[in-house]
Every structure is written in structure tokens, then in C-alpha cells.
FILUMSE-9371 format. One line per 8 residues: their letters; for each residue x, z, y of N, C-alpha, C. Coordinates in Angstrom, 1 decimal, decimal comma. Example, Ala and Ser with C-alpha at 12.3 -4.5 7.8 and 13.67 -1.06 7.14 Angstrom:
BEGIN
as> 13,2:7,8:-5,7:12,3:7,8:-4,5:13,2:7,8:-3,3  12,8:7,1:-2,2:13,7:7,1:-1,1:12,9:7,9:0,0
//
This chain:
BEGIN
msipgrvp> 27,2:23,6:3,7:27,5:23,3:2,3:26,4:22,2:1,9  26,9:21,2:1,2:25,9:20,2:0,8:25,6:20,3:-0,7  24,4:20,0:-1,0:24,0:20,1:-2,4:24,1:18,8:-3,0  24,8:18,7:-4,2:25,0:17,4:-4,9:23,7:16,7:-5,2  23,6:15,4:-4,9:22,4:14,7:-5,1:21,3:14,8:-4,1  21,5:15,6:-3,1:20,5:15,7:-2,0:21,0:15,0:-0,7  20,1:14,3:-0,1:20,4:13,5:1,1:20,3:14,4:2,3  21,3:14,5:3,1:21,1:15,4:4,3:20,0:14,9:5,2
pslnplql> 19,3:15,8:5,8:18,1:15,4:6,7:18,5:14,4:7,7  19,7:14,4:8,2:20,1:13,4:9,3:20,1:12,0:8,7  20,3:11,8:7,4:20,4:10,5:6,8:19,1:10,1:6,1  18,1:10,9:6,0:16,9:10,6:5,4:15,9:10,2:6,5  15,5:8,9:6,5:14,6:8,4:7,6:13,2:9,0:7,5  12,8:9,6:6,4:11,5:10,2:6,2:11,4:11,7:6,4  12,4:12,2:7,0:12,5:13,7:7,2:13,0:14,0:8,6  12,3:14,9:9,2:12,6:15,4:10,6:13,3:16,8:10,5
efpqslav> 14,0:17,1:11,5:14,7:18,4:11,5:13,7:19,4:12,2  13,2:20,3:11,4:12,2:21,4:11,8:11,0:20,7:12,6  10,2:19,9:11,9:9,1:19,2:12,6:8,0:20,2:13,1  7,5:19,8:14,2:6,3:20,5:14,8:5,2:19,5:15,0  4,0:20,0:14,9:2,8:19,2:15,1:2,6:18,9:16,6  2,4:17,7:16,9:2,2:17,3:18,3:0,7:17,1:18,5  0,1:16,4:17,6:-1,4:16,1:17,8:-1,9:15,6:16,4  -3,2:15,8:16,2:-3,9:15,3:15,0:-5,0:14,4:15,4
yddyaaaq> -5,2:13,3:14,7:-6,2:12,3:15,0:-7,0:11,9:13,8  -8,2:11,3:14,1:-9,0:10,9:13,0:-8,7:9,5:12,5  -8,0:8,7:13,3:-7,6:7,4:12,8:-6,2:7,1:13,2  -5,6:6,1:12,4:-4,2:5,8:12,6:-4,0:5,2:13,9  -4,9:4,4:14,4:-4,7:3,7:15,7:-4,4:4,7:16,8  -5,1:5,8:16,8:-4,9:6,8:17,9:-3,5:7,4:17,8  -3,1:7,7:16,5:-1,8:8,3:16,3:-0,7:7,3:16,8  -0,9:6,0:16,4:0,0:5,0:16,8:0,1:4,8:18,3
ktvdflsd> -1,1:5,0:19,0:-1,1:4,9:20,4:-0,3:6,0:21,1  -0,4:7,2:20,5:0,4:8,3:21,0:1,9:8,0:21,0  2,4:7,5:19,8:3,8:7,3:19,6:4,2:6,1:20,6  3,4:5,1:20,7:3,7:4,0:21,6:3,7:4,5:23,0  2,8:5,4:23,4:2,9:6,0:24,8:4,2:6,7:25,0  4,6:7,5:24,0:5,9:8,2:24,1:7,0:7,3:24,3  7,0:6,2:23,5:8,1:5,2:23,5:8,1:4,5:24,9  6,9:4,2:25,5:6,9:3,6:26,8:7,4:4,5:27,9
nkfpveqc> 7,4:5,8:27,6:7,9:6,8:28,6:9,3:7,2:28,2  10,1:6,4:27,5:11,5:6,6:27,1:11,7:7,9:26,3  10,7:8,3:25,6:10,9:9,5:24,6:11,6:9,0:23,4  12,6:9,8:22,9:13,3:9,3:21,6:12,3:9,4:20,4  11,6:8,3:20,2:10,6:8,2:19,2:11,2:8,3:17,7  12,5:8,1:17,6:13,1:8,3:16,3:12,9:9,8:15,8  12,5:10,6:16,7:12,3:12,0:16,4:10,8:12,3:16,1  10,0:11,2:15,9:8,6:11,3:15,6:8,3:10,8:14,2
mivgtdlk> 7,1:11,3:13,7:6,7:10,8:12,4:5,1:10,9:12,4  4,5:9,9:11,9:3,1:9,9:11,7:2,8:10,2:10,2  2,0:11,2:9,9:1,8:11,6:8,5:0,3:11,5:8,3  -0,1:10,8:7,3:-1,5:10,7:6,9:-1,8:11,9:6,0  -2,8:12,7:6,3:-3,1:13,9:5,5:-4,6:13,8:4,9  -4,9:14,7:4,1:-6,2:14,8:3,5:-6,6:13,4:2,8  -5,8:13,1:1,9:-5,9:11,8:1,2:-7,1:11,8:0,3  -7,8:10,6:0,2:-8,9:10,4:-0,7:-8,8:9,0:-1,3
rveritgr> -9,3:8,9:-2,5:-9,3:7,6:-3,2:-10,7:7,0:-2,9  -10,7:5,7:-2,5:-11,9:5,0:-2,2:-11,9:3,8:-3,1  -13,1:3,7:-3,8:-13,3:2,5:-4,6:-14,4:1,7:-4,1  -14,2:0,5:-3,7:-15,2:-0,4:-3,2:-15,6:-1,4:-4,3  -16,9:-1,3:-4,7:-17,4:-2,2:-5,8:-17,6:-3,6:-5,2  -17,0:-4,5:-5,9:-17,0:-5,9:-5,4:-18,0:-6,8:-6,1  -18,4:-6,4:-7,3:-19,4:-7,3:-8,0:-19,6:-6,8:-9,4  -20,6:-7,5:-10,0:-21,0:-7,2:-11,4:-20,1:-8,1:-12,3
ltynkval> -19,7:-7,5:-13,4:-18,9:-8,3:-14,4:-19,8:-8,8:-15,5  -19,6:-10,0:-15,9:-20,2:-10,7:-17,0:-19,2:-11,3:-17,8  -19,5:-11,7:-19,0:-18,6:-12,4:-19,9:-18,0:-13,7:-19,2  -18,9:-14,4:-18,5:-18,5:-15,6:-17,9:-17,4:-15,3:-16,8  -17,7:-14,3:-16,0:-16,7:-14,0:-14,9:-15,4:-13,5:-15,5  -15,5:-12,7:-16,5:-14,3:-12,2:-17,2:-13,5:-13,4:-17,8  -14,2:-14,3:-18,4:-13,5:-15,4:-19,0:-12,8:-16,3:-18,0  -13,5:-16,5:-16,8:-13,0:-17,3:-15,8:-11,7:-16,6:-15,2
ggalsglw> -11,8:-15,3:-15,0:-10,6:-14,6:-14,5:-9,4:-14,7:-15,4  -9,7:-14,5:-16,7:-8,7:-14,7:-17,7:-8,1:-16,0:-17,8  -9,0:-17,1:-17,6:-8,5:-18,5:-17,7:-7,5:-18,7:-16,5  -7,9:-18,3:-15,3:-7,1:-18,5:-14,2:-5,7:-17,8:-14,3  -5,8:-16,5:-14,8:-4,6:-15,7:-14,9:-3,7:-16,4:-16,0  -4,3:-16,8:-17,1:-3,5:-17,4:-18,2:-2,9:-18,7:-17,7  -3,7:-19,5:-16,9:-3,2:-20,8:-16,5:-2,0:-20,7:-15,6  -2,0:-19,8:-14,6:-0,8:-19,7:-13,8:0,4:-19,2:-14,6
lgvfvgll> 0,1:-18,3:-15,5:1,3:-17,8:-16,3:1,8:-18,9:-17,2  0,9:-19,7:-17,8:1,3:-20,9:-18,6:2,1:-21,9:-17,8  1,7:-22,2:-16,6:2,4:-23,1:-15,7:3,8:-22,5:-15,4  3,9:-21,3:-15,1:5,1:-20,6:-14,7:6,1:-20,7:-15,9  5,6:-20,4:-17,1:6,5:-20,4:-18,3:6,9:-21,9:-18,6  6,0:-22,8:-18,4:6,3:-24,2:-18,6:7,4:-24,7:-17,6  7,3:-24,3:-16,4:8,3:-24,7:-15,4:9,7:-24,1:-15,8  9,7:-22,9:-16,3:11,0:-22,3:-16,7:11,5:-23,1:-17,9
fsfftsgn> 10,7:-23,3:-18,9:11,1:-24,1:-20,1:11,6:-25,5:-19,7  11,0:-26,1:-18,7:11,4:-27,5:-18,4:12,7:-27,5:-17,7  13,2:-26,4:-17,1:14,5:-26,4:-16,5:15,6:-26,4:-17,5  15,3:-25,8:-18,7:16,4:-25,5:-19,7:16,3:-26,4:-20,9  15,3:-27,3:-21,0:15,2:-28,2:-22,1:15,2:-29,6:-21,7  15,5:-30,5:-22,6:15,5:-31,9:-22,3:14,2:-32,5:-22,7  13,8:-33,6:-22,3:12,5:-34,2:-22,6:11,6:-34,3:-21,4  10,4:-34,6:-21,7:9,4:-34,7:-20,7:8,9:-33,4:-20,2
glvqilst> 9,3:-33,0:-19,0:8,9:-31,7:-18,4:7,5:-31,6:-18,1  6,8:-32,6:-17,7:5,4:-32,6:-17,4:4,5:-32,2:-18,7  4,9:-32,8:-19,8:4,2:-32,5:-21,1:4,4:-31,1:-21,4  5,6:-30,6:-21,2:5,9:-29,2:-21,5:5,1:-28,2:-20,6  5,0:-28,6:-19,3:4,3:-27,7:-18,4:2,8:-27,8:-18,7  2,2:-28,9:-19,0:0,8:-29,0:-19,3:0,5:-28,3:-20,6  1,3:-28,4:-21,6:1,0:-27,8:-22,9:1,1:-26,2:-22,8  2,1:-25,7:-22,0:2,1:-24,3:-21,8:1,0:-23,8:-20,9
ailgllfg> 0,5:-24,6:-20,0:-0,6:-24,3:-19,1:-1,9:-24,2:-20,0  -2,1:-25,1:-20,9:-3,3:-25,1:-21,7:-3,2:-23,9:-22,7  -2,1:-23,6:-23,3:-1,9:-22,4:-24,1:-2,1:-21,1:-23,3  -1,6:-21,1:-22,1:-1,8:-19,9:-21,3:-3,3:-19,7:-20,9  -4,0:-20,8:-20,6:-5,4:-20,7:-20,3:-6,2:-20,2:-21,5  -5,9:-20,7:-22,7:-6,7:-20,2:-23,9:-6,3:-18,8:-24,2  -5,1:-18,4:-24,1:-4,7:-17,1:-24,3:-5,3:-16,1:-23,3  -5,3:-16,5:-22,0:-5,9:-15,7:-21,0:-7,4:-15,4:-21,2
ivwavlgy> -8,1:-16,5:-21,6:-9,6:-16,3:-21,9:-9,8:-15,3:-23,1  -9,1:-15,6:-24,2:-9,3:-14,7:-25,4:-8,9:-13,3:-25,0  -7,8:-13,1:-24,4:-7,3:-11,7:-24,1:-8,3:-11,0:-23,2  -8,8:-11,7:-22,1:-9,7:-11,0:-21,2:-11,0:-10,7:-21,8  -11,6:-11,6:-22,6:-12,9:-11,4:-23,2:-12,8:-10,3:-24,3  -11,7:-10,3:-25,0:-11,5:-9,1:-26,0:-11,4:-7,8:-25,3  -10,6:-7,8:-24,2:-10,5:-6,5:-23,4:-11,8:-6,1:-22,9  -12,6:-7,0:-22,3:-13,9:-6,7:-21,8:-14,9:-6,2:-22,9
aatrgqrd> -14,8:-6,9:-24,0:-15,7:-6,5:-25,1:-15,3:-5,1:-25,6  -14,1:-4,7:-25,6:-13,6:-3,4:-26,1:-14,2:-2,3:-25,2  -14,5:-2,6:-24,0:-15,1:-1,5:-23,1:-16,5:-1,2:-23,4  -17,2:-2,0:-24,2:-18,6:-1,8:-24,6:-19,5:-1,4:-23,5  -19,4:-2,1:-22,4:-20,3:-1,8:-21,2:-20,0:-0,6:-20,4  -18,9:0,0:-20,7:-18,5:1,3:-20,0:-18,2:1,0:-18,5  -17,8:-0,2:-18,2:-17,4:-0,6:-16,8:-17,8:-2,0:-16,6  -19,0:-2,3:-16,2:-19,5:-3,6:-16,0:-19,5:-4,0:-14,5
fssvtsvv> -18,5:-3,6:-13,8:-18,3:-4,0:-12,4:-16,8:-4,2:-12,1  -16,6:-4,9:-11,1:-15,2:-5,1:-10,6:-15,1:-4,3:-9,2  -13,9:-3,9:-8,9:-13,8:-3,0:-7,7:-12,3:-3,1:-7,2  -12,2:-2,7:-6,0:-10,9:-2,6:-5,3:-10,7:-1,1:-4,9  -9,6:-0,5:-5,2:-9,4:0,9:-4,9:-8,2:1,0:-3,9  -8,3:2,0:-3,1:-7,1:2,3:-2,2:-7,2:3,8:-1,9  -6,0:4,3:-1,5:-5,9:5,7:-1,1:-5,8:5,7:0,5  -6,7:6,4:1,1:-6,7:6,4:2,6:-6,6:7,9:3,1
atryevlv> -6,0:8,0:4,3:-6,0:9,3:4,9:-7,2:9,5:5,8  -7,6:10,8:5,9:-8,8:11,1:6,8:-8,3:11,6:8,1  -7,0:12,1:8,1:-6,5:12,5:9,4:-5,0:12,1:9,5  -4,6:11,9:10,7:-3,2:11,5:11,0:-2,6:12,4:12,0  -1,4:13,0:11,5:-0,8:14,0:12,4:0,6:13,4:12,9  0,8:13,6:14,2:2,0:13,1:14,8:2,9:14,4:14,8  4,1:14,2:14,1:5,1:15,3:14,1:6,3:14,9:15,0  6,9:15,9:15,5:8,1:15,7:16,4:9,1:16,8:16,1
ehksaaqa> 10,4:16,4:16,2:11,4:17,5:16,0:11,3:18,6:17,0  11,6:19,8:16,6:11,4:21,0:17,4:12,1:20,9:18,8  13,3:20,3:18,8:14,1:20,3:20,0:13,5:19,4:21,1  12,5:18,5:20,7:11,9:17,6:21,7:10,4:17,9:21,8  9,9:18,9:21,2:8,5:19,1:21,1:7,9:19,4:22,5  8,5:20,2:23,3:8,0:20,5:24,6:8,0:19,3:25,5  9,0:18,5:25,5:9,0:17,2:26,3:7,9:16,3:25,8  7,7:16,2:24,5:6,6:15,3:24,0:5,3:15,8:24,5
rellanlp> 5,0:17,1:24,4:3,7:17,7:24,9:3,5:17,4:26,4  4,6:17,5:27,2:4,4:17,2:28,6:4,0:15,8:28,8  4,7:14,9:28,1:4,4:13,5:28,3:3,0:13,2:27,8  2,6:13,8:26,7:1,3:13,5:26,1:0,2:14,0:26,9  0,4:15,0:27,8:-0,6:15,5:28,7:-1,0:14,4:29,7  -0,2:13,4:29,9:-0,5:12,3:30,8:-1,2:11,2:30,2  -1,4:11,2:28,9:-2,1:10,1:28,2:-3,6:10,3:28,2  -4,3:9,4:28,8:-5,8:9,6:28,9:-6,4:9,5:27,5
galpnpfa> -7,2:10,4:27,2:-7,9:10,5:25,9:-7,1:11,0:24,7  -5,9:11,6:25,0:-5,1:12,2:24,0:-5,8:13,4:23,4  -5,5:13,7:22,2:-6,1:14,8:21,5:-5,0:15,8:21,0  -4,4:16,5:21,9:-3,4:17,4:21,4:-3,9:18,5:20,4  -3,1:18,8:19,5:-3,5:19,8:18,5:-3,5:21,2:19,1  -4,6:22,0:19,2:-4,5:23,3:19,8:-3,7:24,3:19,0  -3,4:24,0:17,8:-2,6:24,9:16,9:-1,1:24,6:16,9  -0,7:23,5:17,7:0,7:23,1:17,7:1,5:24,1:18,5
//
């Protein structure tokens, strides 16, 4: 019986049928090496999945923010937006397109500076740094469908440096 609105497991590429843990690794490269080894040995790798677990958010501080840096970032952002809008307008209006592109670029530049500086001033020094954030996994688990788990474990036993999961 099918449930309305639910994709059957056989049609969902991100779902395995009764998955079992094959191995757990500390980095993605090791998990990828395992699946590649299975593929090289003619294992049906479409029955495998690499799952990143124990997710954590990492924020890398890239620099100190000042009004000058914020204004420069706002200027560049506004400039490209102004050029883009100017290009669009030039396609649909008659007249000198270059003048239109330049005028919208200048307006965009000014708007970008004002908007960025006002936004930075509104934080009142609560965040005087720039950063890049990402979500990373601390462990990577290779899962395999139950019907092929024994075959995968046998093949994996031949991979030098493999780290099979003792709880699988």
C-alpha cells in the first residue's frame, strides 16, 4: 500500500532499503576511498551511502570590520547591482544605454555605501569582525543495504587501512 505524497524508497535516491553501517571514518576522504574500493571490485555502489554525522558549526574569523571596510563592501555590492539593473533597463528602453548603465551604477554604488554603513552603525559594535561559517561533519559513516552488507564487509576486509565499524 502506498501512502499519498510519500516517495517509495526505491525511487528516493537518498534512501536505502534497511541500511546497515559498514564503517565509520573521521574524514570524508577515507569514506570516499572505501566506496571507491567497493566500486573497483564491482560492488553495486548504488546500494551505498556516505552520511556525515555529529555536525558542528564552524565560524572562521576573517578580519576586523571598520567603517571603511564596510563602506567599500557596500560600494562594490551596490555597484554590481546598479550595473545589472542598468543593463536590464538598457535592453527595454531607447536612448543611450551606456549613460543609463553608468547612472544606475553610480546610484547603486551610493545606495550600497549608505545601506551598508547604516546597517553596521545599527550593530553598535556588537559584531566588529567578518567571518565565514560552515557546517561540517566530524564523522562519516558508510551505509549499505542489508542484502549486500555481508558482501561489502568481505570486500572491505581486503582494503589496507580500512576501519570497519565493530558495531556493524
